[in-house]
C-alpha positions as CSV (number, residue, x, y, z in Angstrom):
1,X,-52.8,14.8,-4.3
2,X,-50.0,15.1,-2.3
3,X,-49.8,11.4,-1.0
4,X,-49.9,10.1,-4.5
5,X,-46.9,12.6,-5.3
6,X,-44.8,11.2,-2.3
7,X,-45.6,7.7,-3.2
8,X,-44.7,8.6,-6.9
9,X,-41.3,10.3,-5.6
10,X,-40.5,7.4,-3.5
11,X,-40.7,5.2,-6.4
12,X,-38.8,7.2,-8.7
13,X,-36.2,6.8,-6.1
14,X,-36.1,3.4,-5.7
15,X,-35.8,3.1,-9.4
16,X,-32.8,5.2,-9.2
17,X,-31.3,3.2,-6.1
18,X,-31.9,-0.2,-7.6
19,X,-30.4,1.1,-11.3
20,X,-27.0,2.4,-9.7
21,X,-26.9,-1.2,-7.8
22,X,-27.5,-2.9,-10.4
23,X,-24.8,-1.0,-12.3
24,X,-22.4,-1.1,-10.0
25,X,-22.9,-5.3,-9.7
26,X,-22.8,-5.7,-13.3
27,X,-19.8,-3.7,-13.6
28,X,-18.5,-5.7,-10.7
29,X,-19.3,-9.0,-12.7
30,X,-17.6,-8.0,-15.5
31,X,-14.3,-7.6,-14.0
32,X,-12.1,-10.3,-13.1
33,X,-8.6,-9.8,-11.0
34,X,-5.7,-11.9,-13.5
35,X,-3.1,-12.1,-10.8
36,X,-3.0,-9.9,-7.0
37,X,0.7,-9.8,-5.8
38,X,1.0,-8.9,-1.9
39,X,4.2,-8.0,-0.6
40,X,4.4,-8.0,3.3
41,X,7.5,-6.4,4.7
42,X,8.7,-6.0,8.0
43,X,9.6,-2.3,9.0
44,X,10.5,-2.3,13.0
45,X,9.1,-4.2,15.9
46,X,5.2,-3.3,15.1
47,X,5.1,-2.4,11.2
48,X,4.0,-3.9,8.8
49,X,4.4,-2.5,5.0
50,X,2.2,-3.5,2.0
51,X,2.2,-3.5,-1.5
52,X,-0.5,-5.0,-3.2
53,X,-0.5,-4.7,-6.7
54,X,-3.5,-5.7,-8.7
55,X,-3.9,-6.7,-12.4
56,X,-7.7,-5.9,-13.1
57,X,-9.6,-6.7,-16.7
58,X,-12.6,-5.6,-17.9
59,X,-14.1,-8.6,-19.5
60,X,-16.9,-6.9,-20.9
61,X,-17.3,-5.1,-24.4
62,X,-18.2,-1.6,-22.9
63,X,-16.4,0.9,-20.7
64,X,-16.1,0.6,-17.1
65,X,-16.2,4.0,-15.6
66,X,-15.0,3.9,-11.8
67,X,-15.5,7.1,-9.1
68,X,-17.1,7.7,-5.8
69,X,-20.9,7.6,-7.0
70,X,-20.2,4.1,-8.8
71,X,-17.3,2.3,-7.3
72,X,-16.9,-0.3,-9.5
73,X,-13.2,-0.8,-8.7
74,X,-12.8,-1.2,-4.8
75,X,-10.4,-3.0,-3.2
76,X,-10.7,-4.4,0.5
77,X,-7.9,-3.0,3.3
78,X,-7.2,-3.6,6.9
79,X,-8.1,-1.2,9.6
80,X,-6.2,1.5,10.8
81,X,-4.3,1.2,7.9
82,X,-1.3,4.4,8.0
83,X,-0.1,6.6,4.6
84,X,-1.4,4.5,1.9
85,X,-0.8,5.2,-1.8
86,X,-2.6,4.1,-4.9
87,X,0.0,4.5,-8.0
88,X,0.2,3.0,-11.3
89,X,3.5,3.2,-13.1
90,X,4.7,5.9,-11.2
91,X,1.5,8.2,-11.4
92,X,-0.6,8.5,-8.3
93,X,-4.5,7.5,-9.0
94,X,-7.2,9.6,-7.8
95,X,-9.0,7.5,-4.8
96,X,-10.9,7.4,-1.6
97,X,-11.1,5.1,1.1
98,X,-14.8,4.3,1.9
99,X,-15.6,1.6,4.6
100,X,-12.6,-0.1,4.4
101,X,-12.2,-0.2,1.0
102,X,-10.3,1.9,-1.8
103,X,-12.5,3.2,-4.5
104,X,-10.0,4.0,-7.6
105,X,-11.2,6.5,-9.9
106,X,-10.4,5.2,-13.5
107,X,-11.8,4.3,-16.4
108,X,-11.1,0.9,-18.0
109,X,-11.5,0.4,-21.9
110,X,-13.7,-2.6,-23.0
111,X,-11.9,-6.1,-22.7
112,X,-8.9,-3.9,-21.4
113,X,-6.9,-4.4,-18.2
114,X,-5.3,-2.2,-15.5
115,X,-2.6,-2.7,-13.2
116,X,-2.3,-0.7,-10.2
117,X,-0.6,-0.7,-7.0
118,X,-1.5,0.1,-3.4
119,X,0.7,0.9,-0.6
120,X,0.3,1.2,3.1
121,X,1.8,0.8,6.4
122,X,0.0,-1.5,9.2
123,X,0.7,-1.3,12.7
124,X,0.8,-5.1,14.8
125,X,0.4,-4.9,18.4
126,X,0.2,-8.6,19.4
127,X,2.3,-11.6,18.6
128,X,0.0,-13.4,16.0
129,X,-3.0,-11.4,13.5
130,X,-6.0,-12.9,11.9
131,X,-6.4,-11.2,8.3
132,X,-8.6,-12.1,5.4
133,X,-9.0,-11.5,1.8
134,X,-11.7,-10.9,0.2
135,X,-12.5,-9.1,-3.0
136,X,-15.8,-8.4,-4.9
137,X,-14.4,-10.1,-8.4
138,X,-12.7,-13.6,-8.8
139,X,-9.2,-14.2,-8.5
140,X,-7.6,-16.1,-11.3
141,X,-4.1,-16.3,-9.2
142,X,-3.4,-14.4,-6.0
143,X,0.2,-14.3,-4.4
144,X,1.9,-13.4,-1.2
145,X,5.8,-12.9,-0.5
146,X,7.2,-12.8,2.6
147,X,10.9,-12.1,3.2
148,X,12.7,-14.9,4.4
149,X,14.2,-12.8,7.0
150,X,11.6,-10.2,7.5
151,X,10.8,-11.6,11.1
152,X,7.3,-12.9,10.9
153,X,5.3,-15.9,8.8
154,X,2.2,-16.7,7.3
155,X,0.0,-19.3,8.6
156,X,-3.2,-20.2,6.6
157,X,-5.6,-23.2,5.9
158,X,-6.4,-21.7,2.4
159,X,-3.0,-20.6,0.9
160,X,-0.7,-23.0,-0.2
161,X,3.0,-22.5,0.8
162,X,5.1,-22.8,-1.9
163,X,8.4,-22.5,-0.2
164,X,11.1,-20.2,-1.3
165,X,11.8,-18.2,-4.5
166,X,14.3,-15.6,-5.0
167,X,13.4,-12.7,-6.7
168,X,16.2,-9.8,-7.7
169,X,18.8,-11.3,-5.3
170,X,16.5,-11.8,-2.1
171,X,14.6,-14.4,-0.7
172,X,11.4,-14.8,-0.1
173,X,8.6,-17.4,1.0
174,X,6.1,-17.6,-1.2
175,X,1.9,-18.4,-0.6
176,X,-0.6,-19.0,-3.3
177,X,-3.8,-19.9,-4.1
178,X,-5.5,-19.8,-7.6
179,X,-9.3,-19.8,-8.6
180,X,-10.5,-17.6,-6.1
181,X,-14.3,-16.8,-6.2
182,X,-16.0,-13.6,-5.9
183,X,-17.1,-13.1,-2.2
184,X,-14.6,-16.1,-1.2
185,X,-12.5,-15.3,2.2
186,X,-9.1,-16.3,2.3
187,X,-8.2,-16.5,5.7
188,X,-4.2,-16.3,7.2
189,X,-2.6,-15.6,10.3
190,X,0.5,-13.2,10.5
191,X,2.8,-14.8,13.4
192,X,5.6,-12.2,14.4
193,X,9.2,-13.2,15.2
194,X,11.4,-10.9,17.2
195,X,13.6,-9.4,15.0
196,X,17.1,-8.0,15.7
197,X,17.1,-5.5,12.8
198,X,14.8,-2.6,12.6
199,X,14.3,-0.3,9.3
200,X,11.9,1.9,10.5
201,X,11.0,2.4,14.2
202,X,7.8,3.5,16.0
203,X,9.1,6.9,16.9
204,X,10.0,7.2,13.2
205,X,6.1,6.4,12.0
206,X,4.4,8.0,14.6
207,X,6.4,11.8,13.7
208,X,4.7,11.3,10.5
209,X,5.2,10.3,7.2
210,X,7.4,12.9,5.1
211,X,6.7,11.8,1.7
212,X,9.8,10.2,0.7
213,X,11.0,7.3,2.8
214,X,7.9,5.5,1.0
215,X,7.7,1.8,1.2
216,X,9.5,1.7,-2.2
217,X,12.6,3.5,-0.8
218,X,12.5,1.1,2.5
219,X,12.3,-2.1,0.4
220,X,15.2,-0.7,-1.9
221,X,17.1,0.1,1.3
222,X,16.6,-3.3,2.9
223,X,17.5,-5.4,0.0
224,X,20.9,-3.4,-0.3
225,X,24.1,-5.3,0.9
226,X,24.2,-1.8,3.6
227,X,20.8,-2.7,5.0
228,X,22.7,-3.2,8.4
229,X,23.6,0.3,8.6
230,X,21.7,2.9,10.0
231,X,20.8,5.0,6.5
232,X,20.9,8.0,7.7
233,X,24.6,7.4,8.7
234,X,25.5,5.7,5.7
235,X,24.1,8.8,3.6
236,X,26.4,11.4,5.9
237,X,29.3,8.7,4.9
238,X,29.0,9.1,1.3
239,X,28.6,12.8,1.5
240,X,31.6,13.3,3.7
241,X,33.5,10.7,1.4
242,X,32.3,12.9,-1.9
243,X,32.8,16.3,0.1
244,X,36.1,14.7,0.9
245,X,37.3,14.2,-2.5
246,X,35.9,16.9,-4.1
247,X,38.0,19.3,-1.4
248,X,41.0,17.3,-2.3
249,X,41.0,17.7,-5.9
250,X,40.6,21.7,-5.3
251,X,43.2,21.4,-2.4
252,X,45.7,19.7,-5.1
253,X,44.6,21.9,-7.6
254,X,45.4,24.7,-5.5
255,X,48.9,23.6,-4.3
256,X,49.8,22.5,-7.8
257,X,48.9,25.7,-9.7
258,X,51.0,27.6,-6.7
259,X,54.1,25.5,-7.9
260,X,53.7,26.5,-11.3
261,X,53.2,29.7,-10.8
262,X,56.4,30.0,-8.5
263,X,58.6,27.9,-10.7
264,X,57.5,30.2,-14.0
265,X,58.5,33.0,-11.5
266,X,61.8,31.6,-10.5
267,X,62.7,30.9,-14.4
268,X,61.6,34.7,-15.3
269,X,63.7,36.0,-12.6
270,X,66.3,33.4,-14.4
271,X,66.1,34.9,-17.6
272,X,65.5,38.5,-16.4
273,X,69.1,38.7,-14.8
274,X,71.0,37.0,-17.6
275,X,69.4,39.8,-19.8
276,X,70.6,42.3,-17.5
277,X,74.3,40.5,-17.5
278,X,74.1,40.4,-21.2
279,X,73.4,44.1,-21.5
280,X,76.4,45.0,-19.3
281,X,79.1,43.0,-21.4
282,X,77.6,44.5,-24.6
283,X,78.3,48.1,-23.1
284,X,81.5,46.8,-21.8
285,X,82.4,45.7,-25.2
286,X,81.6,49.1,-27.0
287,X,83.7,50.4,-24.6
288,X,86.8,48.5,-25.2
289,X,85.8,48.9,-28.8
290,X,86.1,52.9,-28.8
291,X,89.4,52.4,-26.6
292,X,90.8,50.0,-29.5
293,X,89.8,52.8,-31.8
294,X,91.3,55.5,-29.7
295,X,94.4,53.8,-29.8
296,X,94.7,53.0,-33.6
297,X,94.5,48.8,-33.1
298,X,91.9,48.8,-35.5
299,X,90.7,50.8,-38.2
300,X,87.4,53.1,-38.5
301,X,86.1,50.3,-40.7
302,X,86.7,47.2,-38.3
303,X,85.2,49.8,-35.7
304,X,82.3,50.8,-37.7
305,X,81.2,47.1,-38.3
306,X,81.9,45.6,-35.0
307,X,80.0,48.2,-33.2
308,X,76.9,48.0,-35.1
309,X,76.5,44.7,-34.3
310,X,77.1,44.8,-30.9
311,X,74.5,47.8,-31.2
312,X,72.0,45.4,-32.8
313,X,72.4,42.8,-29.8
314,X,72.4,45.4,-27.0
315,X,68.9,46.7,-28.7
316,X,67.5,43.5,-29.0
317,X,68.4,42.9,-25.4
318,X,66.8,45.9,-23.8
319,X,63.9,45.4,-25.4
320,X,63.8,42.0,-23.7
321,X,64.3,43.6,-20.6
322,X,61.2,46.3,-21.2
323,X,59.0,43.1,-22.1
324,X,59.7,42.3,-18.2
325,X,59.5,45.7,-16.6
326,X,55.9,46.4,-18.4
């Protein structure tokens, strides 16, 4: 009885494994790579950055769910890659690396496509490196782009050298192949040339990836007009220029404000002195007016009239002086 149970259990296990395997194979047959772009760039003497952009289409009328248990979406990568990321439209996708394959956790609806990119760094220790591209799905078009000034070229019996092409003001060497069958091996050799410029040194890679200098940032810098400069030195210069501009603005503002205050103070002093002089003159006129009255040089009516005028002016002057002293 126990023997029969063991045999039955083995049969059930075999059926389940066969079903899962059949499901994965069926999913693979229903997926097609519409187009795949590989962008290879030299990031130092022994470092290559790779951006693998894949447009994968579900040609069936059923949704395809990919995960670790059912790895329907998987892309082979070389050995010993570092700092691998998988993203789609700026969002990182859940993934795992199993036996040199990137397994993406994602669901592709029926008759729909997904576009995602795999980024990683690859170390090259020799002058030449053989590599191959093999996919579990048919590829309608496979393109490989290498910057003309990258310091390496690609030689392949399968890829067609389509010459140079310009993309976003950069010149790339363009290699292509069409109608690649599932499981077909596309072989190529990367031939390294000595580069006079190193964007990312070995020390920088060995010290660890900090999450900021990703391949996209490095490619952007390499394509800029300032690529010949050391990027951190360039950043320091920009910060110094901006800091100097801000400091100069506040310095000029402080100097101008100080001048305005000094000018206003000087004007106030002039007005204050003028008012004191005017007060003294009015007091003198009142005294002279009293003397004229005492000497009968003017009558009482004229005295009163002039006195009222001088007093009003004197009161007005004193009020203005009071405003300065308060």
